C-alpha positions in Angstrom: -153.2 -140.5 -4.9 -153.4 -144.1 -6.3 -153.1 -145.2 -9.8 -154.7 -148.4 -10.9 -154.1 -150.5 -14.0 -156.2 -153.5 -14.9 -155.2 -156.5 -17.0 -156.4 -160.0 -17.9 -159.4 -159.3 -19.8 -160.2 -161.1 -23.0 -162.7 -163.4 -24.9 -163.8 -166.5 -23.2 -166.5 -169.2 -23.9 -169.4 -169.5 -21.4 -168.6 -171.8 -18.6 -164.9 -170.7 -18.8 -162.7 -169.0 -16.3 -160.6 -165.8 -16.4 -158.5 -164.0 -13.8 -158.2 -160.2 -13.8 -155.5 -158.3 -12.0 -155.2 -154.7 -10.9 -151.9 -153.2 -10.2 -151.8 -150.3 -7.7 -149.1 -147.7 -7.5 -148.7 -144.4 -5.8 -149.7 -144.0 -2.1 -150.2 -147.6 -1.5 -149.0 -147.5 2.0 -152.4 -146.3 3.3 -155.4 -148.5 4.1 -157.9 -149.0 1.3 -161.0 -150.7 0.4 -160.6 -152.3 -3.0 -163.3 -153.4 -5.4 -164.2 -154.5 -8.9 -167.0 -152.9 -10.9 -168.3 -153.6 -14.4 -170.3 -151.8 -17.0 -172.0 -153.5 -20.0 -172.9 -151.5 -23.1 -175.9 -149.3 -22.5 -176.0 -150.1 -18.8 -175.0 -148.5 -15.6 -171.9 -149.3 -13.8 -172.5 -152.0 -11.1 -170.4 -153.2 -8.2 -169.1 -156.8 -8.5 -167.0 -157.5 -5.5 -165.1 -155.7 -2.8 -162.4 -156.6 -0.2 -161.7 -154.5 2.8 -158.4 -153.6 4.4 -159.4 -156.3 7.0 -159.8 -158.7 4.1 -163.5 -159.3 4.6 -165.3 -159.6 1.2 -168.5 -158.6 -0.3 -170.1 -159.9 -3.5 -173.0 -159.0 -5.8 -175.6 -161.7 -5.7 -175.2 -162.2 -9.5 -171.5 -163.4 -9.0 -171.5 -164.9 -5.6 -170.2 -168.5 -5.7 -168.5 -167.9 -9.1 -166.2 -165.0 -8.6 -163.5 -164.6 -5.9 -161.8 -161.3 -5.0 -158.4 -161.3 -3.4 -155.4 -159.2 -3.0 -151.7 -159.6 -2.5 -150.6 -156.5 -0.5 -146.8 -157.3 -1.0 -147.4 -157.1 -4.7 -149.8 -154.1 -4.6 -152.1 -156.2 -6.7 -155.9 -156.9 -6.6 -157.4 -160.0 -8.3 -160.7 -161.2 -9.5 -160.9 -164.9 -10.3 -164.0 -165.4 -12.4 -165.4 -169.0 -13.1 -168.5 -170.5 -14.7 -168.7 -167.4 -16.8 -171.9 -166.4 -18.5 -172.7 -164.2 -21.5 -174.2 -161.7 -19.1 -170.8 -161.2 -17.5 -169.7 -159.5 -20.6 -168.5 -156.0 -19.6 -165.7 -153.6 -19.1 -164.4 -154.4 -15.7 -162.8 -151.7 -13.6 -160.9 -151.8 -10.3 -161.3 -149.1 -7.8 -160.0 -148.2 -4.4 -161.5 -146.1 -1.5 -159.5 -144.6 1.2 -162.2 -143.1 3.5 -161.9 -144.2 7.1 -165.6 -145.2 7.2 -165.1 -147.6 4.2 -161.7 -149.1 4.4 -163.0 -152.1 6.4 -166.6 -152.4 5.6 -165.8 -151.7 1.9 -169.3 -151.5 0.4 -169.3 -152.4 -3.2 -170.7 -149.0 -4.1 -169.3 -146.2 -6.2 -169.7 -143.7 -3.3 -167.0 -145.5 -1.4 -164.5 -145.3 -4.1 -161.9 -142.6 -4.7 -159.7 -144.0 -7.5 -160.5 -145.8 -10.7 -158.7 -147.8 -13.4 -159.4 -147.4 -17.1 -160.8 -150.9 -17.4 -160.2 -154.2 -19.0 -162.8 -155.8 -21.4 -164.2 -159.2 -20.8 -166.4 -160.9 -23.5 -168.1 -164.1 -22.9 -169.4 -166.0 -25.9 -172.2 -168.6 -25.9 
């Protein structure tokens, strides 16, 4: 069991930057795939980026080159550095973790690979 708590959301103008954090607690000693998802009002949840236990990363095409996912294992914290933000990035951002042996390294940025979810942090980008 892992608990995830996001922070760092807020309101930013288009073109700006924001850094999200996700603090993990509980059974953090195991291997995990970690990821960020987002959900805009009236839309389905979509994968944003993921980082495997081997530290390989995967990004959605819409954020590649603008967002960077990283983690600090010593601090049990996942990050999402967001730059060149656009109004379409406005959404509730969720961190997630998957512990399945098939996914811990490949870490597909898909909901089926995730076992634990945070409650989200809101990101609003104004034009």
